[in-house]
VOFIRO-171687 format. One record per residue: residue in three letters; chain; x, y, z of N, C-alpha, C in turn. Coordinates in steps of 0.05 Angstrom, whole numbers, plus 5000, padded with zeros to 4 digits. Example, Ala and Ser with C-alpha at 12.3 -4.5 7.8 and 13.67 -1.06 7.14 Angstrom:
% residues 2
code unit n_x n_y n_z ca_x ca_y ca_z c_x c_y c_z
ALA A 5264 4886 5156 5246 4910 5156 5264 4934 5156
SER A 5257 4955 5142 5273 4979 5143 5258 5001 5157
% end
This chain:
% residues 216
code unit n_x n_y n_z ca_x ca_y ca_z c_x c_y c_z
MET A 5015 4979 5003 5002 4998 5004 5018 5022 5000
ASN A 5011 5043 4983 5027 5068 4981 5017 5088 5001
LYS A 5037 5102 5016 5029 5120 5039 5013 5137 5030
ASP A 5013 5151 5003 4993 5173 4994 4963 5162 4991
ARG A 4958 5132 4988 4938 5125 4989 4921 5116 5018
PHE A 4938 5119 5036 4925 5114 5063 4921 5143 5070
THR A 4894 5148 5083 4884 5169 5098 4882 5167 5127
ILE A 4894 5190 5135 4890 5196 5168 4873 5222 5167
PHE A 4846 5221 5179 4831 5240 5190 4839 5243 5214
LEU A 4840 5272 5217 4850 5285 5235 4828 5300 5249
ASP A 4824 5299 5274 4799 5318 5288 4818 5326 5314
ALA A 4814 5354 5317 4816 5367 5342 4793 5374 5356
GLY A 4788 5366 5380 4764 5368 5394 4762 5399 5398
HIS A 4733 5411 5399 4726 5434 5410 4735 5459 5394
GLY A 4734 5481 5404 4736 5502 5388 4769 5516 5390
GLY A 4771 5536 5371 4794 5551 5377 4790 5573 5380
LEU A 4805 5599 5376 4807 5629 5385 4794 5642 5358
ASN A 4774 5660 5370 4767 5681 5351 4775 5713 5356
PRO A 4795 5717 5334 4805 5742 5340 4787 5768 5343
LYS A 4763 5765 5337 4746 5790 5343 4739 5797 5373
PHE A 4743 5779 5390 4739 5784 5419 4763 5784 5435
HIS A 4758 5787 5463 4780 5791 5480 4780 5762 5498
ILE A 4802 5752 5504 4804 5733 5522 4787 5737 5551
PRO A 4769 5715 5569 4764 5690 5554 4746 5685 5532
HIS A 4734 5706 5525 4711 5702 5507 4722 5701 5475
ARG A 4746 5703 5474 4756 5698 5444 4757 5665 5441
TYR A 4755 5646 5457 4751 5623 5460 4726 5608 5454
THR A 4727 5603 5428 4697 5600 5418 4682 5577 5434
THR A 4695 5560 5453 4682 5542 5466 4679 5550 5496
TYR A 4685 5572 5502 4684 5583 5532 4653 5587 5539
PRO A 4647 5578 5567 4664 5576 5583 4665 5548 5594
SER A 4665 5532 5572 4670 5495 5575 4697 5493 5566
LYS A 4704 5469 5571 4735 5456 5562 4755 5479 5564
CYS A 4757 5496 5588 4779 5509 5594 4781 5512 5623
PHE A 4806 5527 5628 4810 5526 5663 4832 5546 5667
GLN A 4825 5563 5685 4838 5587 5691 4857 5578 5717
HIS A 4884 5577 5715 4904 5568 5738 4909 5593 5752
ASN A 4912 5588 5778 4922 5613 5794 4951 5612 5800
ASN A 4960 5620 5778 4991 5621 5785 4997 5647 5763
ASN A 5025 5650 5759 5040 5670 5744 5041 5660 5714
ILE A 5034 5635 5711 5035 5627 5680 5015 5639 5664
GLN A 5023 5650 5644 4998 5658 5625 4980 5641 5608
TYR A 4994 5612 5597 4987 5594 5581 4970 5612 5556
HIS A 4945 5610 5549 4935 5622 5529 4930 5649 5536
GLY A 4930 5662 5557 4930 5688 5567 4920 5691 5595
TYR A 4924 5701 5613 4912 5705 5640 4908 5679 5654
GLY A 4932 5665 5651 4929 5639 5666 4907 5618 5651
TRP A 4889 5627 5632 4873 5611 5621 4881 5590 5604
PHE A 4871 5560 5602 4884 5543 5588 4863 5532 5568
PHE A 4861 5537 5549 4839 5531 5523 4843 5502 5515
GLU A 4832 5482 5522 4833 5461 5509 4836 5462 5479
GLY A 4816 5467 5465 4813 5470 5438 4831 5478 5421
VAL A 4850 5498 5431 4871 5514 5423 4897 5497 5423
PHE A 4900 5478 5449 4917 5460 5449 4914 5434 5432
ASN A 4889 5425 5428 4884 5407 5411 4892 5416 5379
ARG A 4885 5438 5373 4897 5448 5348 4927 5447 5345
ASP A 4940 5458 5363 4968 5462 5358 4976 5433 5358
LEU A 4972 5411 5373 4981 5384 5374 4973 5376 5342
ALA A 4952 5376 5339 4938 5365 5317 4953 5373 5289
ASN A 4962 5403 5292 4970 5413 5265 5006 5404 5265
LEU A 5012 5400 5285 5042 5390 5285 5037 5363 5278
LEU A 5019 5344 5279 5016 5318 5271 5013 5316 5246
GLU A 4995 5331 5239 4990 5339 5208 5014 5342 5188
ALA A 5032 5359 5198 5054 5370 5186 5071 5343 5179
LYS A 5078 5328 5203 5098 5307 5205 5084 5286 5184
LEU A 5061 5284 5184 5043 5258 5164 5049 5265 5139
ILE A 5044 5289 5134 5048 5303 5102 5079 5297 5091
THR A 5093 5312 5114 5123 5307 5101 5133 5276 5097
GLU A 5116 5257 5111 5123 5231 5104 5109 5220 5080
GLY A 5090 5234 5071 5078 5226 5043 5049 5215 5049
PHE A 5041 5212 5073 5013 5207 5078 4988 5228 5066
ASN A 4968 5217 5058 4942 5239 5056 4929 5244 5085
VAL A 4925 5270 5086 4914 5275 5116 4893 5292 5109
ILE A 4868 5288 5118 4843 5303 5117 4831 5318 5143
LYS A 4838 5340 5147 4825 5355 5172 4801 5359 5172
LEU A 4786 5344 5202 4759 5348 5205 4751 5367 5219
TYR A 4763 5392 5231 4762 5414 5248 4768 5435 5233
ASN A 4758 5456 5243 4760 5484 5236 4783 5501 5251
GLU A 4795 5519 5244 4819 5531 5265 4800 5549 5284
ILE A 4782 5557 5275 4769 5575 5301 4745 5562 5309
ASP A 4727 5552 5289 4695 5543 5300 4696 5518 5316
ASP A 4675 5506 5328 4672 5482 5336 4657 5464 5321
THR A 4667 5452 5298 4655 5436 5279 4637 5418 5295
PRO A 4608 5416 5289 4587 5396 5301 4601 5363 5296
LEU A 4600 5350 5318 4609 5323 5316 4594 5307 5289
LYS A 4572 5307 5283 4559 5301 5262 4568 5303 5237
ALA A 4576 5335 5233 4587 5343 5208 4618 5327 5207
ARG A 4632 5321 5228 4661 5314 5226 4658 5287 5216
ILE A 4639 5272 5224 4635 5240 5224 4626 5238 5190
ILE A 4604 5250 5186 4598 5251 5155 4615 5257 5138
LYS A 4634 5271 5150 4658 5273 5123 4673 5255 5122
ALA A 4680 5241 5143 4700 5215 5142 4681 5194 5138
ASN A 4655 5190 5139 4642 5167 5132 4640 5168 5102
ASN A 4641 5193 5092 4639 5193 5064 4660 5182 5040
TYR A 4683 5175 5058 4705 5164 5045 4700 5135 5040
LYS A 4706 5130 5014 4702 5100 5008 4715 5074 5012
ASN A 4741 5077 5021 4762 5061 5023 4767 5061 5053
TYR A 4749 5049 5067 4754 5043 5096 4774 5033 5108
GLU A 4785 5009 5088 4810 4994 5099 4837 5009 5095
GLN A 4835 5033 5088 4860 5047 5078 4854 5074 5094
ALA A 4842 5077 5119 4839 5101 5130 4838 5098 5161
ILE A 4848 5120 5177 4841 5115 5205 4831 5148 5212
LEU A 4820 5151 5239 4812 5170 5244 4828 5173 5280
VAL A 4838 5198 5280 4850 5203 5309 4844 5230 5311
SER A 4832 5227 5333 4817 5251 5352 4833 5259 5378
ILE A 4842 5286 5370 4859 5299 5394 4844 5310 5410
HIS A 4853 5304 5440 4835 5317 5459 4856 5322 5483
GLY A 4847 5343 5504 4862 5348 5530 4835 5341 5551
ASN A 4853 5329 5572 4832 5319 5597 4825 5341 5615
ALA A 4806 5337 5630 4798 5354 5657 4785 5341 5676
GLY A 4792 5340 5701 4783 5327 5727 4790 5345 5749
MET A 4783 5327 5772 4781 5338 5799 4815 5340 5806
LYS A 4819 5356 5825 4849 5359 5836 4858 5334 5840
GLY A 4880 5331 5830 4899 5308 5836 4898 5290 5806
ALA A 4877 5295 5789 4875 5277 5768 4899 5287 5745
ASN A 4913 5267 5735 4927 5273 5717 4934 5252 5698
GLY A 4951 5249 5676 4962 5229 5661 4948 5232 5632
TRP A 4960 5212 5619 4954 5202 5591 4933 5178 5588
GLU A 4916 5179 5565 4902 5151 5561 4888 5160 5532
ILE A 4881 5126 5525 4871 5131 5499 4845 5115 5497
PHE A 4828 5121 5481 4800 5110 5480 4796 5099 5452
THR A 4781 5076 5453 4765 5062 5430 4736 5058 5437
SER A 4722 5043 5417 4691 5042 5422 4693 5011 5431
PRO A 4670 5009 5448 4672 4980 5458 4673 4963 5438
GLY A 4684 4934 5446 4690 4914 5432 4716 4909 5415
ASN A 4725 4888 5404 4749 4886 5393 4751 4897 5364
SER A 4765 4915 5354 4765 4924 5327 4796 4930 5319
LYS A 4797 4944 5293 4825 4950 5286 4833 4976 5302
SER A 4814 4989 5313 4822 5015 5333 4840 5005 5354
ASP A 4836 4978 5365 4848 4973 5386 4883 4971 5379
GLU A 4886 4967 5357 4914 4961 5346 4927 4988 5349
ILE A 4911 5006 5331 4921 5035 5331 4929 5046 5359
ALA A 4904 5044 5372 4912 5058 5400 4933 5041 5415
THR A 4940 5017 5410 4963 5006 5431 4988 5017 5415
TYR A 4990 5017 5391 5017 5031 5379 5021 5064 5387
ILE A 4998 5079 5388 5002 5102 5397 5008 5103 5431
TYR A 4993 5090 5445 5001 5085 5476 5031 5080 5478
ASP A 5039 5057 5464 5062 5049 5470 5087 5073 5468
GLU A 5082 5092 5442 5096 5109 5437 5098 5130 5454
VAL A 5072 5136 5463 5075 5160 5484 5085 5152 5514
LYS A 5079 5130 5517 5091 5119 5539 5123 5121 5542
ASN A 5134 5114 5519 5164 5117 5518 5173 5144 5523
THR A 5157 5165 5519 5164 5193 5524 5167 5199 5552
ASN A 5158 5187 5566 5160 5192 5596 5152 5212 5607
LEU A 5127 5231 5586 5122 5255 5595 5094 5253 5613
PHE A 5081 5237 5619 5060 5230 5626 5055 5203 5642
ARG A 5043 5205 5667 5030 5183 5683 5015 5165 5665
MET A 5016 5144 5657 4999 5127 5641 4973 5119 5652
ARG A 4952 5121 5639 4925 5105 5647 4912 5090 5632
PRO A 4926 5063 5633 4916 5047 5616 4892 5028 5629
ASP A 4874 5012 5609 4857 4995 5623 4863 4970 5608
ILE A 4879 4950 5626 4885 4922 5611 4871 4901 5616
THR A 4844 4905 5625 4827 4887 5629 4818 4869 5606
GLU A 4825 4879 5583 4821 4861 5557 4847 4859 5546
GLY A 4868 4859 5560 4898 4854 5546 4911 4872 5528
ASP A 4898 4900 5527 4908 4926 5515 4908 4944 5531
PRO A 4918 4968 5525 4918 4989 5541 4897 5010 5539
ASP A 4885 5008 5513 4857 5024 5511 4834 5025 5529
LYS A 4827 5047 5534 4799 5045 5547 4779 5047 5534
GLU A 4753 5037 5539 4732 5037 5517 4704 5060 5525
ALA A 4695 5067 5507 4671 5095 5516 4651 5096 5490
ASN A 4631 5103 5495 4611 5106 5469 4616 5136 5467
PHE A 4637 5147 5455 4643 5173 5445 4631 5173 5419
TYR A 4613 5192 5407 4608 5196 5391 4625 5192 5363
VAL A 4649 5205 5369 4666 5203 5342 4680 5174 5338
LEU A 4675 5157 5359 4687 5133 5359 4664 5118 5351
THR A 4640 5115 5361 4624 5098 5357 4603 5102 5328
GLN A 4608 5124 5316 4592 5130 5295 4613 5132 5266
SER A 4633 5127 5277 4655 5127 5251 4655 5103 5238
LYS A 4657 5097 5213 4661 5070 5194 4685 5069 5190
VAL A 4706 5085 5199 4734 5089 5192 4749 5074 5223
PRO A 4766 5059 5225 4778 5058 5255 4787 5081 5268
ALA A 4777 5085 5292 4780 5109 5305 4789 5106 5333
VAL A 4807 5125 5341 4820 5127 5370 4817 5155 5375
LEU A 4813 5164 5403 4810 5190 5417 4831 5186 5439
SER A 4850 5206 5436 4873 5206 5455 4867 5232 5475
GLU A 4872 5228 5499 4869 5249 5515 4898 5251 5528
ASN A 4908 5278 5522 4938 5283 5524 4944 5301 5546
GLY A 4938 5289 5575 4942 5304 5597 4921 5319 5607
PHE A 4918 5325 5633 4897 5339 5645 4903 5372 5645
PHE A 4892 5383 5631 4895 5411 5635 4892 5427 5655
THR A 4873 5413 5670 4865 5423 5703 4891 5418 5721
ASP A 4909 5399 5716 4928 5396 5734 4956 5409 5720
ARG A 4967 5429 5739 4992 5446 5734 5011 5432 5720
ASN A 5020 5409 5734 5044 5394 5715 5037 5386 5688
ASP A 5009 5370 5686 5006 5367 5661 5003 5386 5637
SER A 4990 5410 5650 4991 5435 5634 5014 5447 5625
ASN A 5034 5442 5641 5055 5459 5635 5067 5440 5614
LYS A 5068 5414 5612 5077 5396 5595 5063 5401 5565
MET A 5034 5402 5570 5020 5402 5548 5023 5434 5532
PHE A 5028 5454 5547 5031 5478 5532 5061 5484 5526
SER A 5082 5469 5534 5106 5471 5520 5109 5464 5495
LYS A 5125 5477 5479 5133 5468 5455 5146 5439 5455
GLU A 5164 5437 5473 5175 5410 5472 5158 5384 5476
GLY A 5137 5394 5495 5118 5367 5505 5105 5366 5479
GLN A 5091 5380 5462 5076 5384 5441 5093 5364 5419
GLU A 5117 5374 5418 5134 5362 5398 5131 5329 5405
LYS A 5138 5322 5431 5137 5297 5436 5111 5279 5430
LEU A 5094 5294 5439 5066 5278 5433 5060 5277 5401
ALA A 5067 5296 5392 5064 5293 5362 5081 5276 5345
ASP A 5106 5275 5359 5122 5248 5347 5111 5220 5357
ALA A 5109 5221 5375 5092 5192 5388 5066 5185 5372
HIS A 5050 5204 5370 5024 5195 5356 5034 5190 5323
PHE A 5053 5202 5313 5063 5200 5288 5073 5171 5287
ARG A 5093 5162 5304 5108 5140 5301 5089 5113 5307
GLY A 5066 5119 5321 5047 5101 5325 5034 5097 5302
ILE A 5025 5113 5288 5009 5114 5262 5028 5103 5238
VAL A 5052 5107 5241 5072 5093 5220 5073 5061 5227
LYS A 5075 5058 5250 5072 5029 5260 5050 5013 5254
TYR A 5026 5027 5259 5001 5009 5246 5003 5010 5218
PHE A 5012 5030 5203 5010 5028 5172 5026 5007 5159
LEU A 5053 5005 5174 5069 4981 5166 5060 4957 5177
TYR A 5041 4950 5197 5028 4930 5204 5006 4918 5186
LEU A 4994 4944 5174 4972 4939 5153 4986 4929 5127
ASP A 5016 4937 5124 5023 4936 5097 5040 4906 5095
VAL A 5040 4893 5118 5056 4865 5121 5044 4846 5099
% end
């Protein structure tokens, strides 16, 4: 299989920044999917960490790496607006060759005080999504960036959930939660260029290994 005939649908959850407004209202998903830290770190402005902005930064880095490698990449997200989930999935499901495509949805996590770490989700049951998730999980684990949060009850590290982007996609799909933006240590790594590069590289290497696995 040629790389340019293998398609990666990239999804970045939630919204981006609208330059017409001031922070925090510039964030199109405000007041959800964001957190204001009480410290001197600016993040995306005045201590605010906007998940959708992080998601786009990471997805755009991953897109560049995949295109440079020769893969076909189709973005399901808008740089500013929060594209409805149904519209994203319709776009992916209109693709004819499901055997030569995957969907990777990029997110950041949120939780109560003390919650931290990295995890990846697939839809319930066994599918090709499990293989993709395992390859990406292993690569992120090797970065030593985050505490890993696997679910090994079925013999692989992915967690299962009925997220719309996973259950409604005809294309094998995974959703990665790349740290907790509500946790200061995680959010520092998520916001740093070094952390984003490591995460993008890990996703990239996992996708390449899955492609090679298909091509054997």
